[in-house]
Backbone as JSON, one array per atom type, in Angstrom:
{
  "sequence": "MKRRNWTFEEIEFLKENIGHMKISTISRQLNRTETAVDLKIKRLGLSNTKSFTGQLTMHELAMLLKIDPKSVKLWIENHGLKYTKKATRNTRKFYFIKPEDFWEWAKNNKKRIDFSKIERQSIIPEPSWVDSERYTEKKVNYKAWTTIEIHSMIELVSTGQTFSDIGKRLNRSAVSIQRKYQRLNSMKKAIH",
  "N": [[0.84, -1.19, 0.0], [0.63, 2.15, -0.91], [1.99, 5.04, 0.6], [0.16, 7.89, 1.5], [0.29, 11.35, 1.15], [-0.6, 13.93, 3.51], [-3.18, 16.25, 2.97], [-3.66, 19.84, 3.0], [-6.33, 20.45, 3.56], [-7.21, 18.11, 4.81], [-5.69, 18.14, 7.15], [-6.64, 20.47, 8.34], [-9.31, 19.69, 8.73], [-8.9, 17.69, 10.58], [-7.81, 19.17, 12.77], [-10.01, 20.79, 13.37], [-11.92, 18.97, 14.18], [-10.96, 17.28, 16.15], [-11.55, 16.13, 19.33], [-14.2, 16.68, 19.05], [-15.09, 14.61, 17.54], [-14.79, 11.04, 17.49], [-11.75, 9.17, 17.08], [-12.09, 7.01, 15.34], [-14.28, 7.85, 13.8], [-13.27, 10.17, 12.57], [-11.22, 8.97, 11.07], [-12.72, 7.43, 9.27], [-14.09, 9.48, 7.89], [-11.98, 10.75, 6.63], [-11.0, 8.74, 5.11], [-8.85, 7.17, 6.0], [-6.58, 5.11, 7.94], [-7.12, 4.35, 11.44], [-4.74, 4.29, 12.82], [-3.08, 5.86, 11.21], [-4.33, 8.35, 11.48], [-4.08, 8.72, 14.24], [-1.26, 8.85, 14.51], [-0.75, 11.18, 13.0], [-2.04, 13.09, 14.54], [-0.41, 13.03, 16.81], [2.02, 13.88, 15.68], [1.35, 16.47, 14.96], [1.2, 17.54, 17.4], [-1.14, 17.46, 18.82], [-1.95, 15.62, 20.61], [-2.86, 15.71, 23.26], [-5.94, 16.2, 23.84], [-7.46, 17.64, 25.68], [-5.89, 19.88, 26.54], [-5.62, 21.08, 24.1], [-8.14, 22.1, 23.48], [-8.49, 24.32, 25.14], [-10.21, 24.4, 27.18], [-11.66, 23.34, 30.34], [-11.82, 20.16, 31.91], [-14.47, 18.54, 33.69], [-13.36, 17.35, 35.96], [-10.85, 18.64, 36.12], [-11.69, 21.28, 36.64], [-12.96, 20.88, 39.11], [-10.75, 20.15, 40.64], [-9.27, 22.55, 40.64], [-11.04, 24.15, 42.02], [-11.03, 22.91, 44.36], [-12.9, 20.95, 45.18], [-15.26, 18.2, 45.19], [-15.56, 16.31, 42.2], [-18.16, 15.45, 41.68], [-19.77, 17.48, 42.61], [-19.42, 19.48, 40.69], [-20.54, 18.14, 38.54], [-23.19, 18.02, 39.41], [-23.77, 20.75, 39.35], [-23.74, 21.13, 36.62], [-25.81, 19.4, 35.76], [-28.05, 20.21, 37.31], [-28.0, 22.96, 37.85], [-27.43, 24.62, 35.73], [-24.78, 25.08, 34.7], [-22.85, 25.74, 31.92], [-21.66, 23.49, 29.42], [-19.74, 21.34, 27.23], [-19.89, 18.2, 25.71], [-17.39, 16.07, 24.87], [-15.59, 13.8, 22.79], [-12.51, 12.24, 23.42], [-9.25, 11.26, 22.21], [-9.55, 8.56, 22.56], [-12.39, 6.4, 23.04], [-13.64, 7.5, 25.12], [-15.7, 9.95, 26.73], [-15.76, 13.38, 27.71], [-16.78, 15.98, 29.95], [-16.56, 19.28, 29.07], [-15.69, 22.53, 30.1], [-15.84, 25.9, 29.41], [-13.63, 28.39, 30.59], [-14.63, 31.04, 30.65], [-17.4, 30.62, 30.59], [-17.69, 29.29, 33.01], [-17.02, 31.35, 34.87], [-19.02, 33.21, 34.32], [-21.26, 31.77, 35.1], [-20.56, 31.38, 37.79], [-20.71, 33.96, 38.81], [-23.43, 34.34, 39.04], [-24.04, 32.38, 40.84], [-22.84, 32.6, 43.34], [-23.14, 31.78, 46.0], [-22.74, 29.07, 46.0], [-20.08, 28.57, 45.85], [-16.84, 28.42, 47.31], [-14.88, 30.89, 47.27], [-12.47, 31.51, 48.48], [-10.9, 29.29, 48.37], [-9.98, 29.14, 45.81], [-7.15, 29.52, 43.93], [-5.47, 32.51, 43.02], [-5.81, 33.63, 39.7], [-5.86, 31.01, 38.68], [-7.81, 29.98, 37.1], [-8.11, 31.16, 34.16], [-9.47, 33.56, 31.85], [-9.54, 35.44, 34.8], [-12.16, 37.17, 36.26], [-12.39, 40.59, 37.5], [-14.06, 40.92, 39.75], [-13.8, 38.65, 41.29], [-11.71, 38.7, 43.15], [-12.64, 40.29, 45.33], [-14.67, 38.65, 46.25], [-13.18, 36.49, 47.06], [-12.18, 37.2, 49.51], [-14.38, 37.59, 51.03], [-16.12, 36.61, 53.79], [-17.77, 33.58, 54.1], [-20.56, 31.52, 54.88], [-20.16, 28.1, 55.09], [-21.78, 25.89, 53.03], [-21.75, 23.18, 52.51], [-21.55, 20.09, 54.08], [-20.17, 17.15, 54.95], [-21.81, 14.0, 55.31], [-21.81, 11.87, 58.13], [-21.48, 8.39, 59.0], [-22.69, 7.83, 61.42], [-24.46, 10.01, 61.69], [-26.2, 9.45, 59.56], [-27.34, 6.99, 60.35], [-28.57, 7.85, 62.72], [-30.41, 9.7, 61.69], [-32.08, 8.01, 60.13], [-33.14, 6.39, 62.14], [-34.5, 8.32, 63.7], [-36.39, 9.25, 61.85], [-37.89, 6.95, 61.56], [-39.19, 6.92, 63.99], [-41.1, 8.77, 63.65], [-40.54, 11.47, 63.76], [-40.37, 14.88, 62.61], [-38.79, 16.25, 59.64], [-37.77, 18.74, 60.18], [-37.49, 18.74, 63.02], [-35.61, 16.7, 63.28], [-33.52, 17.85, 61.88], [-32.81, 19.96, 63.6], [-31.79, 18.5, 65.76], [-29.61, 17.25, 64.59], [-28.13, 19.35, 63.72], [-28.57, 20.4, 61.13], [-30.2, 21.53, 58.11], [-33.78, 21.3, 57.55], [-34.37, 20.76, 54.91], [-31.98, 19.62, 54.02], [-31.97, 17.23, 55.51], [-34.3, 16.01, 54.51], [-33.65, 15.69, 51.76], [-31.39, 14.0, 51.89], [-32.55, 11.74, 53.06], [-34.39, 11.04, 51.06], [-32.63, 10.48, 48.96], [-31.32, 8.23, 50.01], [-33.47, 6.45, 50.14], [-34.06, 6.24, 47.4], [-31.73, 5.0, 46.48], [-31.93, 2.62, 47.86], [-34.24, 1.5, 46.71], [-33.3, 1.16, 44.13], [-31.47, -0.83, 44.45], [-33.01, -3.0, 45.2]],
  "CA": [[0.0, 0.0, 0.0], [1.42, 3.36, -1.04], [1.75, 6.07, 1.6], [-0.5, 9.06, 0.92], [0.59, 12.59, 1.89], [-1.77, 14.63, 4.06], [-3.47, 17.53, 2.32], [-3.97, 20.95, 3.9], [-7.74, 20.32, 3.94], [-7.31, 17.01, 5.77], [-5.11, 18.6, 8.42], [-7.6, 21.42, 8.91], [-10.44, 18.89, 9.2], [-8.42, 17.02, 11.79], [-7.71, 20.17, 13.83], [-11.35, 21.28, 13.72], [-12.8, 17.93, 14.71], [-10.4, 16.56, 17.28], [-12.29, 16.5, 20.54], [-15.63, 16.65, 18.73], [-15.37, 13.3, 16.95], [-13.89, 9.95, 17.86], [-10.71, 8.88, 16.08], [-12.66, 6.11, 14.33], [-15.14, 8.65, 12.91], [-12.37, 11.0, 11.77], [-10.53, 8.12, 10.09], [-13.68, 7.09, 8.2], [-14.35, 10.69, 7.11], [-10.79, 11.06, 5.82], [-10.61, 7.53, 4.4], [-7.51, 6.81, 6.47], [-6.65, 4.19, 9.06], [-7.07, 4.98, 12.75], [-3.31, 4.43, 13.15], [-2.56, 7.02, 10.47], [-4.9, 9.55, 12.11], [-3.46, 8.83, 15.56], [0.12, 9.31, 14.31], [-0.78, 12.57, 12.54], [-2.4, 13.89, 15.72], [0.81, 13.13, 17.64], [3.01, 14.7, 14.96], [0.9, 17.86, 15.0], [1.21, 17.99, 18.79], [-2.53, 17.58, 19.29], [-2.28, 14.37, 21.29], [-3.64, 15.97, 24.47], [-7.14, 16.9, 23.38], [-7.93, 18.57, 26.72], [-5.16, 21.15, 26.49], [-5.84, 21.66, 22.78], [-9.42, 22.8, 23.43], [-8.46, 25.54, 25.95], [-11.29, 24.28, 28.15], [-11.37, 22.5, 31.5], [-12.74, 19.05, 32.13], [-15.19, 18.61, 34.95], [-12.4, 16.98, 37.01], [-9.86, 19.71, 36.25], [-12.35, 22.4, 37.31], [-13.15, 20.49, 40.51], [-9.44, 20.19, 41.29], [-8.93, 23.96, 40.83], [-11.96, 24.71, 43.02], [-10.81, 22.1, 45.57], [-14.16, 20.31, 45.54], [-15.51, 16.9, 44.59], [-16.09, 16.42, 40.82], [-19.61, 15.23, 41.68], [-20.41, 18.79, 42.8], [-19.42, 20.13, 39.38], [-21.52, 17.43, 37.72], [-24.51, 18.49, 39.86], [-23.95, 22.11, 38.82], [-24.04, 20.96, 35.2], [-27.1, 18.74, 35.59], [-29.17, 20.83, 38.02], [-27.89, 24.4, 38.11], [-27.22, 25.38, 34.5], [-23.4, 25.36, 34.27], [-22.69, 25.38, 30.51], [-20.6, 22.53, 29.13], [-19.86, 20.57, 26.0], [-19.42, 16.83, 25.92], [-16.53, 15.78, 23.73], [-14.82, 12.56, 22.79], [-11.07, 12.46, 23.26], [-8.66, 10.36, 21.23], [-10.16, 7.25, 22.76], [-13.84, 6.47, 22.93], [-14.14, 8.13, 26.34], [-16.22, 11.31, 26.57], [-15.52, 14.26, 28.84], [-17.49, 17.24, 30.04], [-15.63, 20.39, 28.97], [-16.27, 23.8, 30.52], [-15.03, 27.07, 29.06], [-13.43, 29.23, 31.77], [-15.53, 32.2, 30.6], [-18.73, 30.14, 30.98], [-17.68, 29.03, 34.45], [-17.05, 32.6, 35.62], [-20.35, 33.8, 34.14], [-22.15, 30.99, 35.97], [-20.16, 31.63, 39.18], [-21.2, 35.29, 39.2], [-24.84, 34.19, 39.4], [-24.17, 31.29, 41.8], [-21.77, 32.84, 44.32], [-23.35, 31.07, 47.26], [-22.34, 27.67, 45.83], [-18.63, 28.47, 45.69], [-15.96, 29.0, 48.33], [-13.86, 31.56, 46.46], [-11.2, 31.56, 49.2], [-10.11, 28.09, 48.01], [-9.5, 29.24, 44.43], [-5.91, 30.28, 43.82], [-5.55, 33.65, 42.11], [-5.47, 33.41, 38.29], [-5.74, 29.59, 38.33], [-8.78, 29.77, 36.02], [-8.03, 32.43, 33.45], [-9.28, 34.88, 32.45], [-10.27, 35.63, 36.05], [-12.77, 38.51, 36.32], [-11.93, 41.44, 38.61], [-14.93, 40.79, 40.92], [-13.48, 37.43, 42.05], [-10.84, 39.03, 44.29], [-13.43, 40.74, 46.48], [-15.38, 37.46, 46.74], [-12.19, 35.61, 47.68], [-11.95, 37.63, 50.88], [-15.65, 37.73, 51.71], [-16.34, 35.44, 54.63], [-19.04, 32.94, 53.75], [-20.97, 30.33, 55.62], [-19.98, 26.92, 54.26], [-23.06, 25.19, 52.87], [-21.59, 21.75, 52.34], [-21.03, 19.38, 55.24], [-20.27, 15.72, 54.64], [-22.59, 13.18, 56.25], [-21.1, 10.76, 58.76], [-22.29, 7.18, 59.13], [-23.48, 7.98, 62.65], [-25.56, 10.93, 61.38], [-27.14, 8.76, 58.68], [-28.08, 6.03, 61.17], [-29.43, 8.63, 63.63], [-31.51, 10.24, 60.9], [-32.99, 6.91, 59.79], [-33.82, 5.99, 63.38], [-35.42, 9.39, 64.08], [-37.49, 9.25, 60.88], [-38.75, 5.78, 61.86], [-39.99, 7.22, 65.19], [-42.14, 9.7, 63.26], [-40.16, 12.88, 63.94], [-40.37, 15.67, 61.37], [-37.45, 16.59, 59.12], [-37.36, 19.95, 60.89], [-37.01, 18.35, 64.35], [-34.38, 15.92, 63.09], [-32.5, 18.82, 61.49], [-32.36, 20.66, 64.81], [-30.98, 17.57, 66.56], [-28.36, 16.92, 63.88], [-27.52, 20.61, 63.3], [-28.7, 20.48, 59.68], [-31.5, 22.1, 57.71], [-34.84, 20.32, 57.27], [-34.22, 20.4, 53.49], [-30.83, 18.71, 53.95], [-32.43, 15.94, 56.05], [-35.26, 15.45, 53.56], [-32.95, 15.27, 50.53], [-30.56, 12.83, 52.19], [-33.45, 10.62, 53.28], [-34.93, 10.66, 49.75], [-31.54, 9.84, 48.2], [-31.12, 6.89, 50.57], [-34.61, 5.63, 49.69], [-33.88, 5.99, 45.96], [-30.66, 4.0, 46.34], [-32.47, 1.37, 48.4], [-35.14, 0.98, 45.7], [-32.51, 0.76, 42.96], [-30.79, -2.1, 44.8], [-34.02, -4.07, 45.27]],
  "C": [[0.88, 1.25, 0.0], [1.0, 4.38, 0.0], [1.22, 7.32, 0.92], [-0.17, 10.28, 1.78], [-0.71, 13.24, 2.36], [-1.95, 15.96, 3.33], [-3.74, 18.59, 3.39], [-5.4, 20.82, 4.44], [-7.93, 19.22, 4.98], [-6.79, 17.42, 7.15], [-6.05, 19.58, 9.1], [-8.83, 20.69, 9.47], [-10.09, 18.21, 10.51], [-8.39, 17.99, 12.97], [-9.09, 20.63, 14.31], [-12.18, 20.24, 14.44], [-12.23, 17.11, 15.85], [-11.11, 17.06, 18.54], [-13.79, 16.51, 20.31], [-16.04, 15.28, 18.2], [-14.38, 12.29, 17.5], [-12.88, 9.75, 16.74], [-11.29, 8.0, 14.96], [-13.53, 6.88, 13.33], [-14.29, 9.52, 11.99], [-11.69, 10.16, 10.69], [-11.46, 7.71, 8.95], [-13.92, 8.29, 7.3], [-13.18, 11.0, 6.16], [-10.33, 9.88, 4.97], [-9.15, 7.16, 4.69], [-7.67, 5.83, 7.63], [-6.6, 4.97, 10.38], [-5.62, 5.22, 13.18], [-2.72, 5.65, 12.47], [-3.06, 8.32, 11.11], [-4.24, 9.78, 13.47], [-2.02, 9.36, 15.46], [0.16, 10.78, 13.88], [-1.12, 13.51, 13.71], [-1.16, 14.11, 16.6], [1.85, 14.03, 16.97], [2.65, 16.18, 14.97], [0.9, 18.42, 16.43], [-0.18, 18.17, 19.37], [-2.93, 16.38, 20.13], [-3.05, 14.58, 22.59], [-4.83, 16.84, 24.09], [-7.59, 17.94, 24.38], [-7.21, 19.91, 26.61], [-5.36, 21.85, 25.14], [-7.12, 22.5, 22.74], [-9.4, 24.13, 24.18], [-9.57, 25.54, 26.99], [-10.86, 23.37, 29.29], [-12.33, 21.32, 31.53], [-13.41, 19.28, 33.47], [-14.23, 18.33, 36.12], [-11.33, 18.05, 37.21], [-10.45, 20.91, 36.98], [-12.52, 22.09, 38.79], [-11.83, 20.58, 41.28], [-9.04, 21.65, 41.58], [-9.8, 24.62, 41.89], [-11.82, 24.01, 44.38], [-12.13, 21.54, 46.11], [-14.25, 18.95, 44.84], [-16.05, 17.09, 43.17], [-17.6, 16.2, 40.74], [-20.36, 16.55, 41.88], [-20.5, 19.53, 41.47], [-20.45, 19.47, 38.47], [-22.94, 17.85, 38.11], [-24.8, 19.9, 39.36], [-24.36, 22.04, 37.35], [-25.48, 20.44, 35.03], [-28.27, 19.53, 36.18], [-29.15, 22.34, 38.14], [-27.41, 25.22, 36.92], [-25.8, 25.76, 34.13], [-23.24, 24.84, 32.84], [-21.5, 24.43, 30.34], [-20.77, 22.01, 27.71], [-19.3, 19.2, 26.31], [-18.63, 16.45, 24.68], [-15.83, 14.44, 23.91], [-13.35, 12.93, 22.67], [-10.56, 11.43, 22.26], [-9.22, 8.95, 21.36], [-11.66, 7.39, 22.59], [-14.45, 7.17, 24.13], [-14.6, 9.57, 26.07], [-16.0, 12.09, 27.85], [-16.46, 15.45, 28.78], [-16.44, 18.34, 30.0], [-16.36, 21.68, 29.32], [-15.32, 24.91, 30.12], [-14.85, 27.91, 30.32], [-14.37, 30.43, 31.81], [-16.94, 31.81, 31.03], [-18.79, 29.85, 32.48], [-17.81, 30.33, 35.23], [-18.41, 33.29, 35.5], [-21.35, 33.1, 35.06], [-21.85, 31.3, 37.44], [-20.68, 32.97, 39.68], [-22.65, 35.22, 39.66], [-25.09, 33.11, 40.45], [-23.11, 31.39, 42.89], [-21.92, 32.02, 45.59], [-22.91, 29.6, 47.19], [-20.83, 27.47, 45.86], [-17.9, 29.1, 46.87], [-14.77, 29.6, 47.57], [-12.5, 31.6, 47.15], [-10.31, 30.37, 48.87], [-9.49, 28.2, 46.61], [-8.24, 30.1, 44.39], [-6.05, 31.35, 42.75], [-5.03, 33.27, 40.72], [-5.27, 31.94, 37.91], [-6.73, 29.21, 37.23], [-8.87, 31.1, 35.26], [-8.93, 32.42, 32.22], [-10.16, 35.05, 33.69], [-10.84, 37.04, 36.11], [-12.33, 39.28, 37.57], [-12.77, 41.26, 39.87], [-14.56, 39.61, 41.82], [-12.64, 37.75, 43.29], [-11.63, 39.47, 45.51], [-14.22, 39.57, 47.08], [-14.44, 36.53, 47.5], [-12.02, 35.94, 49.16], [-13.24, 37.89, 51.65], [-15.89, 36.45, 52.5], [-17.72, 34.87, 54.32], [-19.29, 31.76, 54.66], [-20.83, 29.14, 54.66], [-21.29, 26.14, 54.22], [-22.92, 23.68, 52.86], [-20.93, 21.13, 53.56], [-21.25, 17.9, 54.96], [-21.06, 15.0, 55.73], [-21.7, 12.09, 56.82], [-22.04, 9.57, 58.84], [-23.2, 7.28, 60.35], [-24.68, 8.89, 62.4], [-26.64, 10.23, 60.53], [-28.0, 7.79, 59.49], [-29.03, 6.74, 62.13], [-30.64, 9.16, 62.89], [-32.54, 9.17, 60.59], [-33.81, 6.49, 61.02], [-34.87, 7.04, 63.79], [-36.62, 9.48, 63.12], [-38.45, 8.11, 61.2], [-39.6, 6.0, 63.1], [-41.07, 8.25, 64.89], [-41.8, 11.17, 63.46], [-40.12, 13.59, 62.59], [-38.94, 15.94, 60.93], [-36.9, 17.81, 59.84], [-36.79, 19.62, 62.27], [-35.69, 17.58, 64.26], [-33.23, 16.86, 62.73], [-31.95, 19.57, 62.69], [-31.45, 19.77, 65.65], [-29.62, 17.29, 65.92], [-27.62, 18.17, 63.38], [-27.43, 20.72, 61.77], [-30.05, 21.08, 59.35], [-32.5, 20.97, 57.45], [-34.74, 19.83, 55.82], [-33.08, 19.39, 53.31], [-31.22, 17.31, 54.42], [-33.35, 15.26, 55.03], [-34.56, 14.92, 52.3], [-32.11, 14.02, 50.77], [-31.43, 11.59, 52.36], [-34.02, 10.12, 51.94], [-33.86, 9.98, 48.9], [-31.3, 8.42, 48.69], [-32.23, 5.95, 50.13], [-34.49, 5.27, 48.21], [-32.83, 4.91, 45.73], [-31.16, 2.63, 46.79], [-33.38, 0.7, 47.37], [-34.37, 0.47, 44.49], [-31.82, -0.58, 43.21], [-31.77, -3.25, 44.77], [-34.7, -4.26, 43.99]]
}
């Protein structure tokens, strides 16, 4: 089989679609083998799709915010954080977030973020308003549940106490108690 040189159009197609299409799809579109496409990507220095896009994955953003990636996923699913889902060189898909979209979302969701944990200029371009938020003292909304708290909550619910009363005993909001109890019931049903 004779080796075929890459055309300018093919290289442009590759650059435009890496991260949007799987390697197998790109290779079919260009009528080239996956190995040929993979080698060209490496030669062009595009092998790290994440850094090529200029966006952050859900995990990278979580790491910079010093929070659990599940929190970022909840922001995406329930609180309107913009994202794009892209395939990398493998078949795996990632959630990508543009830094500009994150900051726009953060401006409207300040209560969900502990800005003091975010290192200055770690997510660029960082808007000027972030610095004042970084030094504003905030009440922390997230508190991990302990096994003892979960067992206490279940026991108190079984005695007929209200979520509000249980919340006072466990130093949590009634909404927090209700949501945790509902999540546990959902998981229990999924297992059975």
